[in-house]
Structure formats: C-alpha cells, structure tokens
C-alpha positions as CSV (number, residue, x, y, z in Angstrom):
1,M,25.0,-20.5,3.9
2,T,26.3,-22.8,1.2
3,S,29.9,-22.8,0.1
4,L,29.0,-21.3,-3.3
5,C,27.3,-18.4,-1.6
6,E,30.7,-18.0,0.6
7,K,32.5,-18.1,-2.6
8,I,30.5,-15.4,-4.3
9,I,30.9,-13.0,-1.4
10,S,34.7,-13.7,-1.6
11,I,34.9,-12.7,-5.2
12,L,32.4,-9.7,-5.0
13,P,35.1,-7.2,-4.5
14,S,36.9,-8.1,-7.6
15,W,33.8,-8.1,-9.7
16,R,33.1,-4.5,-8.1
17,K,36.4,-3.4,-9.1
18,L,36.0,-4.8,-12.8
19,N,32.7,-3.1,-13.0
20,G,34.1,0.3,-12.5
21,P,31.8,3.3,-12.2
22,N,28.6,1.2,-13.1
23,Q,27.7,-1.5,-10.3
24,L,24.5,-2.7,-12.4
25,L,24.5,-6.3,-13.7
26,S,21.9,-8.1,-15.4
27,F,20.9,-11.2,-13.6
28,Q,21.6,-13.3,-16.7
29,Q,25.2,-12.0,-16.6
30,F,25.4,-12.7,-13.0
31,V,24.5,-16.2,-13.6
32,Y,27.0,-16.6,-16.3
33,D,29.8,-15.2,-14.2
34,V,29.0,-17.6,-11.3
35,Q,29.1,-20.6,-13.8
36,E,32.1,-19.2,-15.6
37,Q,34.4,-18.5,-12.6
38,L,33.0,-20.4,-9.8
39,N,30.9,-23.4,-10.5
40,P,29.7,-24.4,-14.1
41,L,27.2,-26.9,-12.6
42,A,25.1,-24.2,-10.7
43,S,21.8,-23.7,-12.1
44,E,19.8,-20.6,-12.5
45,D,17.6,-21.4,-9.7
46,D,20.5,-22.1,-7.4
47,V,22.0,-18.8,-8.3
48,R,18.7,-16.9,-7.8
49,N,18.5,-18.3,-4.3
50,I,22.0,-17.4,-3.5
51,A,21.4,-13.9,-4.8
52,Q,18.2,-13.6,-2.5
53,Q,20.5,-14.5,0.4
54,L,23.0,-12.1,-0.6
55,H,20.3,-9.3,-1.0
56,S,18.8,-10.0,2.5
57,I,22.3,-9.6,4.0
58,G,23.1,-6.5,2.2
59,E,25.9,-7.7,0.0
60,V,24.0,-7.1,-3.2
61,N,20.5,-5.7,-4.1
62,V,18.3,-7.5,-6.5
63,M,15.6,-5.2,-8.3
64,Q,12.6,-6.1,-10.1
65,S,9.7,-4.2,-11.4
66,E,7.5,-3.3,-14.4
67,T,10.5,-1.4,-15.7
68,V,13.4,-3.4,-14.7
69,Q,13.7,-7.2,-14.8
70,D,16.2,-8.8,-12.5
71,V,19.0,-6.4,-12.1
72,V,21.7,-7.2,-9.7
73,L,23.4,-4.0,-8.0
74,L,26.8,-5.5,-7.0
75,D,27.5,-2.6,-4.5
76,P,24.6,-1.1,-2.6
77,R,27.0,1.6,-1.4
78,W,27.8,2.8,-4.8
79,L,24.1,3.5,-5.4
80,C,23.6,5.1,-2.0
81,C,26.7,7.3,-1.9
82,N,27.7,8.0,-5.8
83,V,24.3,8.4,-7.0
84,L,21.6,9.1,-4.7
85,G,24.1,11.0,-2.5
86,K,24.9,13.4,-5.4
87,L,21.1,13.7,-6.3
88,L,19.7,14.4,-2.7
89,S,22.7,16.0,-0.9
90,V,22.2,19.7,0.2
91,E,25.9,20.2,0.3
92,N,26.7,19.3,-3.2
93,P,26.4,22.5,-5.5
94,K,25.6,20.4,-8.6
95,A,22.7,18.6,-6.8
96,L,19.3,18.7,-8.0
97,H,17.2,21.4,-6.3
98,H,14.4,22.4,-8.6
99,Y,11.5,23.7,-6.7
100,R,8.9,21.5,-8.1
101,G,11.0,18.1,-8.2
102,R,11.0,17.9,-11.9
103,Y,14.1,17.5,-14.0
104,T,15.4,16.4,-17.4
105,M,17.6,13.5,-18.2
106,E,20.5,15.9,-18.9
107,D,20.2,17.2,-15.3
108,I,20.8,13.7,-13.9
109,Q,23.5,12.9,-16.5
110,R,25.5,15.8,-15.4
111,L,25.6,14.4,-11.8
112,V,26.4,10.9,-12.7
113,S,28.4,11.3,-15.9
114,D,30.1,8.0,-15.7
115,S,26.9,6.0,-15.7
116,D,24.3,5.0,-18.1
117,V,21.7,7.6,-17.4
118,E,19.0,5.5,-19.0
119,E,19.7,2.3,-17.1
120,L,20.1,4.4,-13.9
121,V,16.8,6.0,-14.2
122,Q,15.2,2.7,-14.8
123,I,16.8,1.6,-11.4
124,L,15.4,4.6,-9.7
125,D,12.2,4.1,-11.1
126,A,12.2,0.6,-9.9
127,M,13.0,1.8,-6.3
128,D,10.0,4.5,-6.5
129,I,12.4,7.1,-6.2
130,C,11.3,8.8,-9.6
131,A,8.8,8.6,-12.2
132,R,9.6,9.1,-15.9
133,D,7.2,11.0,-18.1
134,L,7.4,9.4,-21.4
135,S,4.7,11.7,-22.9
136,S,7.0,14.7,-22.4
137,G,10.1,13.2,-23.7
138,S,13.0,13.5,-21.1
139,M,11.4,14.6,-18.0
140,V,11.6,12.9,-14.6
141,D,9.6,13.6,-11.4
142,I,11.6,13.2,-8.1
143,P,9.1,14.0,-5.3
144,A,11.9,13.8,-2.5
145,L,13.4,16.8,-4.1
146,I,10.1,19.0,-4.2
147,K,10.5,22.2,-2.4
148,T,7.3,23.8,-3.0
149,D,4.6,23.7,-0.1
150,S,0.8,24.2,-0.2
151,L,0.6,24.7,-4.1
152,H,-2.8,23.5,-4.2
153,R,-3.6,22.3,-0.7
154,S,-7.3,23.0,-0.9
155,W,-10.4,23.5,-2.9
156,T,-11.9,26.9,-3.1
157,D,-15.0,28.2,-5.0
158,E,-15.8,27.5,-8.6
159,E,-19.2,25.9,-9.5
160,E,-19.9,24.8,-5.8
161,D,-23.6,24.3,-6.4
162,I,-23.2,21.5,-8.7
163,M,-20.0,19.6,-7.2
164,I,-20.0,16.6,-5.2
165,Y,-17.4,15.7,-2.7
166,G,-16.2,12.8,-0.9
167,G,-13.0,11.3,0.7
168,V,-11.1,8.8,3.0
169,R,-8.3,8.8,5.4
170,I,-6.0,5.8,5.6
171,V,-4.4,5.3,8.9
172,P,-2.7,2.3,10.8
173,V,-5.4,0.3,12.6
174,E,-3.5,-0.5,15.8
175,H,-1.1,2.4,16.5
176,L,-1.6,6.1,15.5
177,T,2.1,6.6,14.7
178,P,3.7,8.4,11.6
179,F,4.2,6.4,8.5
180,P,7.9,5.6,7.8
181,S,9.9,8.4,6.5
182,G,9.8,8.3,2.7
183,I,6.7,6.4,2.4
184,F,4.7,9.4,1.0
185,H,7.4,10.0,-1.7
186,K,6.7,6.6,-2.8
187,V,3.1,7.3,-3.1
188,Q,3.8,10.4,-5.0
189,V,5.8,8.5,-7.5
190,N,3.1,5.8,-8.2
191,L,0.5,8.5,-8.6
192,C,2.8,10.4,-11.0
193,R,3.3,6.9,-12.9
194,W,-0.4,6.3,-12.9
195,T,-1.2,9.7,-14.1
196,H,1.2,9.4,-16.9
197,Q,-0.4,6.3,-18.1
198,Q,-3.7,7.8,-17.9
199,S,-2.7,10.8,-19.9
200,A,-1.8,8.8,-22.6
201,D,-5.5,7.7,-23.0
202,G,-7.0,11.3,-22.1
203,D,-6.8,14.3,-20.3
204,A,-4.9,13.9,-17.0
205,D,-2.6,16.2,-15.1
206,I,-0.9,16.1,-11.7
207,R,0.6,18.8,-9.4
208,L,3.0,18.0,-6.7
209,W,4.2,19.8,-3.7
210,V,5.6,18.8,-0.2
211,N,3.4,16.2,1.4
212,G,0.7,16.4,-1.1
213,C,-0.4,16.4,-4.7
214,K,-3.6,17.0,-7.1
215,I,-4.7,15.0,-9.9
216,A,-7.3,16.2,-12.5
217,N,-8.7,13.3,-14.7
218,R,-11.7,13.1,-16.9
219,G,-13.6,16.0,-15.2
220,A,-12.8,14.9,-11.7
221,E,-10.2,16.1,-9.3
222,V,-8.4,14.3,-6.5
223,L,-6.5,15.7,-3.6
224,V,-3.8,13.4,-1.9
225,L,-2.5,14.6,1.1
226,L,-0.1,13.5,4.2
227,V,-2.0,14.7,7.3
228,N,-1.8,14.7,11.0
229,H,2.0,14.8,11.3
230,G,2.3,11.9,8.9
231,Q,-0.1,9.6,10.7
232,G,-2.6,9.5,7.8
233,I,-3.1,9.9,4.0
234,E,-6.1,11.5,2.8
235,V,-7.7,10.9,-0.5
236,Q,-10.2,13.7,-1.2
237,V,-12.4,13.5,-4.6
238,R,-14.8,16.0,-6.3
239,G,-16.5,16.1,-9.4
240,M,-19.8,17.2,-11.1
241,E,-22.9,15.9,-9.8
242,T,-23.7,14.2,-12.9
243,E,-20.4,12.0,-12.6
244,K,-21.1,10.2,-9.3
245,I,-19.9,6.9,-10.6
246,K,-16.7,8.3,-12.0
247,C,-16.0,9.9,-8.7
248,C,-16.3,6.5,-6.9
249,L,-14.2,4.7,-9.6
250,L,-11.3,7.4,-9.1
251,Q,-11.4,7.4,-5.3
252,D,-11.4,3.4,-5.6
253,S,-8.4,3.6,-8.1
254,I,-6.3,5.9,-6.1
255,C,-6.9,4.1,-2.8
256,S,-6.0,0.7,-4.6
257,I,-2.6,2.3,-5.6
258,I,-2.0,3.2,-2.0
259,D,-3.2,-0.1,-0.8
260,N,-1.0,-2.0,-3.1
261,L,2.2,0.2,-2.3
262,F,1.6,-0.7,1.4
263,S,1.2,-4.3,0.7
264,T,4.6,-4.5,-1.1
265,T,6.8,-1.9,0.9
266,L,5.3,-2.4,4.2
267,P,3.5,-5.9,4.1
268,G,3.0,-6.1,7.8
269,L,1.1,-2.8,8.3
270,L,-2.6,-3.2,8.7
271,T,-4.2,0.0,7.6
272,V,-8.0,1.0,7.6
273,K,-10.1,3.6,5.7
274,H,-11.9,6.4,7.8
275,Y,-14.5,8.2,5.7
276,L,-14.4,12.2,5.7
277,S,-17.5,14.3,5.8
278,P,-18.7,15.2,2.3
279,Q,-20.8,18.1,3.2
280,Q,-17.9,19.6,5.4
281,L,-15.7,19.1,2.5
282,R,-17.9,20.8,0.2
283,E,-18.1,23.7,2.7
284,H,-14.3,23.6,3.1
285,H,-15.0,23.5,6.7
286,E,-12.0,22.5,8.8
287,P,-11.3,20.4,10.8
288,V,-13.3,17.8,9.0
289,M,-15.6,15.1,10.8
290,V,-13.9,11.6,10.2
291,Y,-16.2,8.7,10.5
292,Q,-14.6,5.4,11.8
293,P,-15.5,2.0,11.1
294,R,-17.1,1.5,14.5
295,D,-19.4,4.3,13.8
296,F,-20.9,2.8,10.7
297,L,-21.0,-0.9,12.3
298,R,-22.9,0.6,15.4
299,A,-25.3,2.4,13.3
300,Q,-25.8,-0.5,11.2
301,G,-26.5,-2.7,14.3
302,Q,-29.3,-0.1,15.1
303,K,-30.9,-0.4,11.7
304,E,-29.7,3.2,11.0
305,T,-28.4,4.4,7.5
306,Y,-27.2,7.7,8.6
307,L,-24.4,9.1,10.9
308,A,-24.4,12.2,13.1
309,N,-21.9,14.9,12.5
310,T,-21.3,16.1,15.9
311,M,-19.0,18.9,14.6
312,A,-21.4,20.4,12.3
313,G,-24.7,19.5,13.9
314,Y,-26.3,17.5,11.2
315,K,-26.7,14.1,9.9
316,E,-25.2,12.6,6.7
317,S,-26.5,9.3,4.9
318,F,-24.3,6.4,4.4
319,S,-24.7,6.7,0.7
320,S,-23.3,10.3,0.6
321,I,-20.4,9.4,2.8
322,L,-19.5,6.1,1.0
323,C,-20.3,6.6,-2.4
324,F,-20.9,10.2,-3.3
325,G,-24.6,9.7,-3.1
326,C,-25.0,7.3,-6.0
327,L,-27.8,5.2,-5.0
328,D,-27.2,2.5,-7.7
329,I,-23.7,1.7,-6.2
330,Y,-24.8,1.8,-2.7
331,A,-27.8,-0.6,-3.4
332,Q,-25.2,-3.3,-4.8
333,G,-22.7,-2.8,-2.1
334,N,-22.2,-4.6,1.2
335,L,-21.9,-2.9,4.6
336,G,-19.4,-3.8,7.2
337,M,-21.7,-6.2,9.3
338,D,-22.8,-8.1,6.3
339,H,-19.3,-8.8,5.0
340,H,-18.5,-12.5,4.5
341,I,-15.8,-13.6,6.9
342,S,-13.8,-15.0,3.9
343,D,-13.2,-11.1,3.2
344,L,-11.2,-10.6,6.2
345,N,-7.7,-9.9,4.9
346,V,-4.5,-11.9,6.1
347,L,-3.4,-9.2,8.7
348,T,-6.6,-9.1,10.3
349,R,-6.8,-13.1,10.7
350,R,-3.0,-13.1,12.1
351,K,-4.1,-10.5,14.7
352,L,-7.0,-12.6,15.8
353,S,-4.9,-15.6,15.9
354,R,-2.5,-13.7,18.1
355,L,-5.2,-12.7,20.5
356,L,-7.1,-16.0,20.6
357,D,-4.6,-18.9,19.8
358,P,-2.9,-18.9,23.1
359,P,-4.8,-20.9,25.9
360,D,-6.9,-18.9,28.2
361,P,-7.2,-19.8,31.9
362,M,-11.0,-19.4,31.7
363,G,-11.3,-21.1,28.5
364,K,-12.0,-17.9,26.4
365,D,-9.9,-18.9,23.5
366,W,-10.3,-20.4,20.1
367,C,-11.5,-23.8,21.7
368,L,-14.5,-22.4,23.1
369,L,-15.0,-20.2,19.9
370,A,-14.9,-23.2,17.8
371,M,-17.7,-25.0,19.9
372,N,-19.9,-21.8,19.8
373,L,-19.5,-22.0,16.0
374,G,-20.5,-25.6,15.7
375,L,-16.9,-26.9,14.8
376,L,-16.4,-29.6,17.4
377,D,-14.1,-31.6,15.1
378,L,-11.6,-28.8,14.8
379,V,-11.4,-28.8,18.8
380,A,-10.1,-32.4,18.8
381,K,-7.8,-31.9,15.8
382,Y,-5.9,-28.7,16.9
383,N,-5.9,-29.2,20.6
384,T,-2.4,-29.1,21.8
385,N,-3.3,-31.7,24.4
386,S,-3.7,-34.2,21.6
387,N,-1.0,-36.8,20.8
388,T,1.3,-34.7,18.6
389,T,5.0,-34.5,18.5
390,Q,7.3,-31.5,18.5
391,K,8.0,-32.1,14.7
392,D,4.3,-31.5,13.8
393,F,3.8,-27.9,12.6
394,L,0.2,-27.2,13.0
395,P,-1.4,-24.1,11.4
396,S,-3.0,-21.6,13.6
397,P,-6.2,-22.9,15.2
398,V,-8.1,-19.5,14.6
399,C,-7.1,-19.5,11.2
400,A,-8.3,-23.1,10.7
401,V,-11.7,-22.1,12.5
402,L,-12.3,-19.3,10.4
403,Q,-11.5,-21.2,7.1
404,E,-13.7,-23.9,8.0
405,W,-16.3,-21.6,9.1
406,S,-16.3,-19.5,5.9
407,N,-17.8,-22.4,4.1
408,S,-21.3,-21.2,5.4
409,S,-23.0,-18.4,3.6
410,E,-24.2,-17.0,6.9
411,S,-20.7,-16.7,8.2
412,T,-20.4,-12.9,8.5
413,V,-18.5,-10.3,10.3
414,A,-21.6,-9.5,12.7
415,V,-22.0,-13.2,13.6
416,L,-18.2,-13.5,14.5
417,M,-18.3,-10.1,16.6
418,S,-21.4,-11.4,18.4
419,K,-19.8,-14.9,19.3
420,L,-16.6,-13.0,20.4
421,R,-18.7,-10.9,22.8
422,E,-20.6,-13.9,24.1
423,L,-17.1,-15.6,24.6
424,G,-16.2,-12.6,26.8
425,R,-13.4,-11.5,24.3
426,R,-14.1,-8.0,23.8
427,D,-10.6,-7.3,23.0
428,A,-10.8,-9.3,19.8
429,A,-14.4,-8.0,19.1
430,D,-13.2,-4.5,19.5
431,F,-10.3,-5.0,17.2
432,L,-12.5,-6.6,14.5
433,L,-14.8,-3.5,15.1
434,K,-12.1,-1.2,14.2
435,A,-10.2,-3.1,11.5
436,S,-13.2,-4.0,9.4
437,N,-13.8,-2.7,6.0
438,I,-17.0,-0.4,5.7
439,F,-18.0,-0.8,1.9
440,K,-17.5,-3.3,-0.5
441,V,-18.8,-3.2,-4.1
442,H,-17.7,-4.3,-7.5
443,L,-17.4,-0.9,-9.3
444,D,-17.0,-2.4,-12.8
445,V,-20.7,-3.9,-12.7
446,H,-21.9,-0.4,-13.7
447,G,-20.4,-0.4,-17.3
448,Q,-18.3,2.6,-16.6
449,E,-14.7,2.7,-17.9
450,A,-12.4,1.7,-15.1
451,Y,-9.4,3.4,-14.1
452,A,-6.3,1.2,-14.3
453,G,-4.3,0.8,-11.2
454,S,-0.5,0.8,-11.1
455,C,2.0,0.0,-8.5
456,N,5.6,-0.5,-9.5
457,S,6.7,-2.4,-6.4
458,G,6.2,-5.8,-7.8
459,T,8.4,-7.9,-5.4
460,S,9.4,-7.9,-1.8
461,Y,12.9,-7.1,-3.1
462,N,11.8,-3.5,-3.2
463,S,10.8,-3.2,0.5
464,I,11.4,-0.3,2.4
465,S,13.4,-2.5,4.8
466,S,15.9,-3.4,2.1
467,V,19.5,-2.1,2.6
468,V,19.2,0.4,-0.3
469,S,16.0,1.8,0.8
470,R,17.3,2.4,4.4
C-alpha cells in the first residue's frame, strides 16, 4: 500500500462526513479532491489504481456500467444500511413490499428522502438490483422484492398442433451445487433490461415471479426458471412452426445474456448447457428428459443423429433437440466432437492445465501428450528439468501445447479426447466430455434480425464477491 493510499484512507472519514446523506461521488470529483487536498502531482491513472485497491479492501466501492460511469461510493455501509436496508427490510413498515416487485420512483423517494433518487436508481441499476422501465415513465422492477410465486410457471394448451418447443438447462460443470444466493435476481434484472430495450423496437413483454419469468417477443415465448433447488437455470422457448429460426435466435440471445452475467459476476464458474426434450416440453410431461454433452458426443462417435429418450420411450433427432428442427441451421452448425480446439474456453483450458501440468510418476502428463501430438519442441522448452531459474515465470505447459496445436485445422475435440484416453488420462477425457459445448452455429448468417444481447455488469467492480454485493 502506497503512502498516498494510506493518506486517502485516513481522510475518508472526514469526506464521508462532509458528503452527509449522499455518499456518492463522481470519479472526476474524487480525483480533484485527492489532488486538491493530498497530492497535486497525482495523475488520474494513479488515483484510479488506488481506488481499485480501496475497492478491493472494502473502504470504497467503484461502480461502472452502461448507465453509470466511474462513480465512487465513499461509504459502502451507507448504501447497505441506509438504502438497501430500507428497501429490503421486512421490519421496516415503509419498506417496499409490492407483490409484483414493480415500483414507482416516488415509492423509492419516500424511503430515501435525503438522496437524489435519480442518481440512486442508476447505482442500483448498475448493481443489477433493479431495472428501470423507461418506456413506462417512472416504473422500476426490483426482482428481489417479488412475492408472487408460480404466476406463469408452465405452458398449457393453446394451438398445440402448430407450436414447436425447445430448451436448455444451464448448470455448473463440476459440482451440482446451488448457484450463489441472489444470482437469479441479477438474471431477472438483466432480462427485464433486455425486454425493455426490445419493447422499444416491437412488441415485447415480461412477467416476473419468484424464481422465474416469462418473456413474449415477436410471436415467440420464453420461460426462464430457477430449478433443482437453485442448481440450474432453464430456458424454455416455444413459437409457431413457421418461426424455427426466430426461436433459435431468441434462445441463443437469452442464453448469451445469462452467460455474460456469469462471466462478469462469477468469472471462475464453468457452466454447460444440457438440452431438454422438445417432445416432452410440447406434451407438458414432467419430469423432462435432460440430454447431457456426453450423450451427444457418444452418439456422434457412433455415427448416430438421434438420442433415445429413456423416460418417454422414443427417439429424438439432434436437429429437433438442438435447433427446433430447423435443418438449415443444423446443416451449418458444428457438433461437439467436430469443434476446433481453439473453441475451448479459458476455464476449460485451466482445468485441463490443473490436471495435466503436474508431473505424473508414470509420465502420463503434458509431456507425453505433447509428444503424442507431435510437438516435441515444446517438451524441451517447458520441461521443468531444463535450465531455468526461479525468476522465470513460464506459462502453463498444457496451455502452450493447446495453443501451438490449435494451428492445425485437424485439431478437434474428438482428437484430443482420443489422445487423452491413449495416454491413460480418463479423468481429463471425462472432464472434456462433460464440459464441451454441444452445438455451435453463427445464427446471423440466415439473414434474420438478431436479438441484441444486454448485460449491465460491464466490469469486475460489480462482482458478486465485492463488499456491497455481499
């Protein structure tokens, strides 16, 4: 910690006292105060680095999003106790307890009369606590305060003969444990924000309830549900038989919003999509068969294009499960075994590195893998027995091997899994089997109007692990 950082910490109590009931400060004003009162030679970059240090230790909170640019919260306790406490407390008779979680700006102003409600709502929006509906004037959605349960939790009857169905379940790859408390509220906020943006261009509507929401947009409908005691998030889509591509686009957009939220809020969590039986969704049959990546990869390895639904006693084609039966999209997509190794995401590569980087007594580690892949030069370069000093910080050998091997067009997931099994590393092969994406296609090539994605968590400052989020 630098001396300037220590000086800022010592002067923070007086700044908090001067700011009174509103502890929000623009970053530009924060820089000016530091230069004016502490060090006139401090640059904006210096102050920004110090602000990040103060953020990480909980002295201040730095916020940045699409709606808020570089706002410094001088006292996180003020926001947690004086604002969020009043909004969320069940003991406060003035707290917001509307069963739909939808409020006016005046409702919020009555609770925090000493604060600028416009600025405060922007901060709550940046934290994914609320989503403001600009199309309806002064309405604000706060999913954490919703009391209504099972408002539209399932579909029922209308026009069953011409409706198509599909869906996915997003789950953690390694451990089937509940998502952190509050993460689904953030999902609902981002979906509210996305729906409000879509409603400006066309007919879009969203209905929220506890652990779920329903979106209607351009003739298609989406159910987003927190399922299995918080261990998974389901995205179910249905639409007209003639709107298969639109259903694919809508499902892809909703999943992208959720994926983007996870990458910014829970950057170390590796998730995967399991696919729901479209026929059982159409029949409203529960429980619904869930197809995992290994089911597709094993069937693909046997040159099959269908999966057996053991719960219902029939078979379903890949195209009906993955893309609502749209053969045009299916023909232009790539299945999991055919994915190029460069498509592996960072978290998957890190897990493979943790498995294969450590030396194995039998030699079943990255060295032998590199040799089997024909990358002998890398063995000499990254071998820990070579003449390197402790000051040399070498990258992960497995990451280097995968990066070098990705230069070949024949470097696919199928080949890597085969090499890992030949190596005797079934643990790594099995991990790859359950962590691989099933289907990849560029949906915009079909000339359809794409749904714009939206996720407000633009920086790691808004991580769920930050002081204010906790």
